[in-house]
C-alpha positions as CSV (number, residue, x, y, z in Angstrom):
1,M,64.3,169.3,-32.2
2,S,63.4,172.6,-30.6
3,L,60.9,173.1,-27.7
4,D,59.5,176.6,-27.8
5,F,57.7,176.8,-24.5
6,L,57.8,174.9,-21.2
7,F,55.3,175.7,-18.4
8,V,55.8,174.3,-14.9
9,I,53.6,174.8,-11.8
10,G,55.1,174.5,-8.3
11,E,53.4,173.5,-5.0
12,D,52.5,177.2,-4.4
13,G,50.7,177.4,-7.8
14,Q,53.3,179.7,-9.2
15,I,53.7,179.3,-13.0
16,I,57.3,179.2,-14.3
17,H,57.7,179.9,-18.0
18,S,60.9,179.4,-20.0
19,N,61.6,180.0,-23.6
20,S,65.1,178.7,-23.5
21,I,65.2,175.2,-22.1
22,V,68.2,173.0,-22.8
23,Q,67.7,170.9,-25.9
24,T,69.9,167.9,-25.2
25,R,69.0,164.7,-23.4
26,L,71.5,165.6,-20.7
27,G,69.9,169.0,-20.6
28,Y,66.5,167.4,-19.8
29,S,68.1,165.8,-16.7
30,L,69.6,169.0,-15.6
31,D,66.3,171.0,-16.2
32,V,64.1,168.4,-14.4
33,Q,66.5,168.3,-11.4
34,L,66.3,172.1,-11.2
35,Y,62.5,172.0,-11.3
36,A,62.5,169.4,-8.6
37,E,64.7,171.7,-6.4
38,W,62.1,174.5,-7.0
39,G,59.3,172.2,-5.8
40,V,57.7,171.7,-9.2
41,D,54.9,169.1,-9.3
42,Y,53.7,169.3,-12.9
43,V,55.5,169.7,-16.2
44,K,53.5,170.3,-19.4
45,V,55.5,170.2,-22.7
46,D,54.0,171.4,-26.0
47,D,55.0,170.6,-29.5
48,L,56.1,167.0,-29.0
49,L,53.0,165.6,-30.6
50,Y,52.5,167.8,-33.6
51,L,49.9,166.5,-36.0
52,A,47.9,168.4,-38.6
53,I,45.5,167.6,-41.4
54,N,46.7,168.8,-44.9
55,E,44.5,170.0,-47.7
56,T,43.9,166.4,-48.9
57,G,42.7,165.3,-45.5
58,E,45.9,163.3,-44.6
59,Q,47.5,163.5,-41.2
60,T,51.0,165.1,-41.3
61,G,53.4,166.0,-38.6
62,H,55.6,164.2,-36.1
63,Y,55.5,162.5,-32.8
64,H,58.8,163.1,-31.1
65,H,59.1,159.7,-29.3
66,D,62.8,160.1,-28.4
67,E,62.2,163.5,-26.8
68,I,59.2,162.1,-24.8
69,K,61.3,159.2,-23.6
70,A,64.2,161.4,-22.6
71,I,61.9,163.7,-20.6
72,R,60.2,160.7,-18.9
73,K,63.7,159.2,-18.0
74,A,64.8,162.6,-16.6
75,I,61.6,162.9,-14.5
76,D,62.0,159.3,-13.3
77,G,65.6,160.0,-12.3
78,C,64.9,163.0,-10.2
79,D,64.2,162.9,-6.5
80,R,60.6,164.3,-6.7
81,N,57.3,163.0,-8.1
82,I,56.6,165.2,-11.1
83,V,53.5,164.8,-13.4
84,F,54.5,164.8,-17.1
85,S,51.7,166.2,-19.4
86,L,51.6,166.6,-23.2
87,S,49.0,168.4,-25.4
88,P,48.4,166.6,-28.7
89,G,44.9,168.0,-28.8
90,N,42.1,166.4,-30.8
91,L,44.5,165.0,-33.5
92,A,46.1,162.5,-31.3
93,P,45.8,159.1,-33.0
94,V,44.4,156.2,-31.0
95,E,47.4,154.0,-32.0
96,E,49.7,156.3,-30.0
97,A,47.7,155.7,-26.7
98,E,49.9,152.8,-25.5
99,F,53.1,154.8,-26.0
100,L,51.6,157.8,-24.2
101,K,50.4,155.6,-21.3
102,Q,54.0,154.2,-20.9
103,H,55.8,157.5,-21.0
104,T,53.5,160.3,-19.8
105,D,51.0,160.8,-16.9
106,L,48.4,162.6,-18.9
107,W,47.7,164.3,-22.2
108,R,45.0,166.7,-23.5
109,V,42.6,165.2,-26.0
110,S,40.7,168.4,-27.0
111,E,41.8,171.2,-29.3
112,D,43.1,174.5,-27.9
113,F,40.5,176.5,-26.1
114,W,40.6,180.3,-26.5
115,D,38.6,183.1,-24.9
116,E,35.9,183.2,-27.5
117,L,32.4,181.5,-27.7
118,E,33.1,179.6,-30.9
119,S,36.2,178.0,-29.3
120,L,34.1,176.9,-26.4
121,K,31.4,175.4,-28.7
122,R,34.0,173.4,-30.7
123,Q,34.9,171.6,-27.4
124,F,31.4,169.9,-27.4
125,L,31.2,168.8,-31.1
């Protein structure tokens, strides 16, 4: 499992972006503790809820349940309240809602929004 991007926002609103987060479960604990020391309040992790629709209309992709649980455990084990957010977008299946409620604080339910009018219009379909 490889996480490409991690964005965290601290109390002062500063965004911290890392392309090279540690990829082991122990690493999550070390990373989260470091973020707590920095005063981070919010962690949004991408690419843990990857789903897509193939050419036949079937859903494909993976939910990385073990990774989500490991990050939740690391956050719960640090000495700071940190919000854990994911971004499955509009392809998040309803049957995953209970798992997400147990292990995350919030998740995005709309598709990516880009700086173009058509992207904005799709948010309201």
